[in-house]
C-alpha positions in Angstrom: 15.7 -36.5 17.3 17.1 -33.3 16.0 18.7 -30.5 18.0 19.2 -26.9 16.9 19.9 -23.6 18.6 19.2 -19.9 18.1 20.7 -16.8 19.6 18.3 -14.7 21.5 17.7 -11.6 19.5 17.3 -9.2 22.5 20.4 -10.2 24.6 23.8 -10.8 23.4 25.3 -14.1 24.5 22.1 -15.9 25.2 21.3 -19.1 23.2 18.3 -21.5 23.1 18.8 -25.1 22.1 15.7 -27.0 20.9 15.0 -30.7 20.6 12.5 -31.9 18.0 10.9 -35.3 17.5 11.0 -37.1 14.2 8.1 -35.1 12.8 9.7 -31.7 13.6 7.6 -31.0 16.6 9.5 -29.2 19.4 9.6 -31.5 22.5 12.0 -29.5 24.7 14.5 -26.7 25.0 17.4 -25.4 27.1 18.9 -22.0 27.2 22.0 -20.3 28.5 23.1 -16.8 29.3 24.3 -14.9 32.2 22.0 -13.6 35.0 22.5 -10.0 36.0 23.3 -11.0 39.5 26.0 -13.5 38.4 29.2 -11.5 39.0 31.6 -14.5 38.8 34.2 -13.9 36.1 34.2 -16.4 33.2 31.0 -18.0 34.3 27.5 -18.4 32.8 24.1 -19.7 33.7 22.0 -22.6 32.5 18.8 -20.6 32.6 16.3 -23.3 31.9 15.6 -26.8 30.6 12.1 -27.9 29.7 10.8 -31.2 28.2 7.3 -32.4 27.5 6.4 -35.0 30.1 6.3 -37.9 27.7 9.9 -37.2 26.7 11.3 -36.9 30.2 13.6 -39.8 31.4 14.8 -40.6 27.8 18.1 -38.8 27.9 17.0 -35.8 25.9 17.5 -33.4 28.9 21.1 -34.6 29.2 21.7 -34.1 25.5 20.2 -30.6 25.7 22.4 -29.8 28.7 25.4 -31.1 26.8 24.7 -28.7 23.9 24.5 -25.8 26.3 27.8 -26.8 28.0 29.5 -27.3 24.6 28.5 -23.7 23.8 29.9 -22.6 27.1 33.2 -24.4 26.4 33.3 -22.8 22.9 33.1 -19.4 24.7 35.8 -20.4 27.2 33.4 -20.6 30.1 33.8 -23.5 32.4 32.0 -22.4 35.6 28.2 -22.7 35.3 25.3 -21.9 37.7 21.6 -22.8 37.6 18.8 -21.6 39.8 15.9 -23.7 40.8 13.2 -23.6 43.4 13.7 -26.2 46.2 10.2 -27.6 45.4 11.2 -28.2 41.8 12.3 -31.8 41.3 14.5 -30.8 38.4 17.1 -30.0 41.0 17.7 -33.7 41.4 18.5 -33.9 37.6 21.2 -31.2 38.1 22.6 -33.0 41.2 22.7 -36.3 39.3 24.7 -34.6 36.6 27.4 -33.3 38.9 26.2 -29.9 40.2 26.8 -28.9 43.8 24.6 -26.7 45.9 26.2 -23.2 46.0 23.6 -21.1 47.8 20.1 -21.2 49.2 18.0 -18.0 49.7 14.5 -17.0 50.5 12.6 -15.1 47.9 9.1 -13.6 47.7 7.1 -14.4 44.6 3.4 -13.6 44.3 3.3 -12.8 48.0 4.6 -16.3 48.8 8.0 -17.1 50.4 10.0 -19.7 48.4 13.4 -21.3 48.7 15.6 -20.5 45.7 18.6 -22.8 45.3 21.6 -22.0 43.2 23.7 -25.0 42.0 27.0 -24.8 40.3 29.4 -26.8 38.2 33.0 -25.7 39.0 34.3 -27.2 35.8 31.8 -28.3 33.1 34.6 -30.2 31.2 34.1 -33.0 33.8 30.6 -33.3 32.4 31.9 -34.9 29.2 
């Protein structure tokens, strides 16, 4: 498994970390940045993690998240948020890896009311 990252070209401070299988095919990614509504000083956002289904549960998601968090630490950012819909089971992954529920809010998307959860890690150094 190989991991690499690239800075977003359009937004300063955003990075994408990619996991490849042994043949060089991309099997997942994670990215980081700072959401516009995040006004907490010295904080950042884990904006997404995605893995192909057949690679879930193998530890790759944790490794991708670790790469994101290492980049945050390099940038002297220790407080991290992640948003996820309540219906999205990925929230259990974040909880398992030490995040705590910070906020719950109702949003409207496509005419449908959804529950948006914001989780946080107060100090990502405890992740390592």
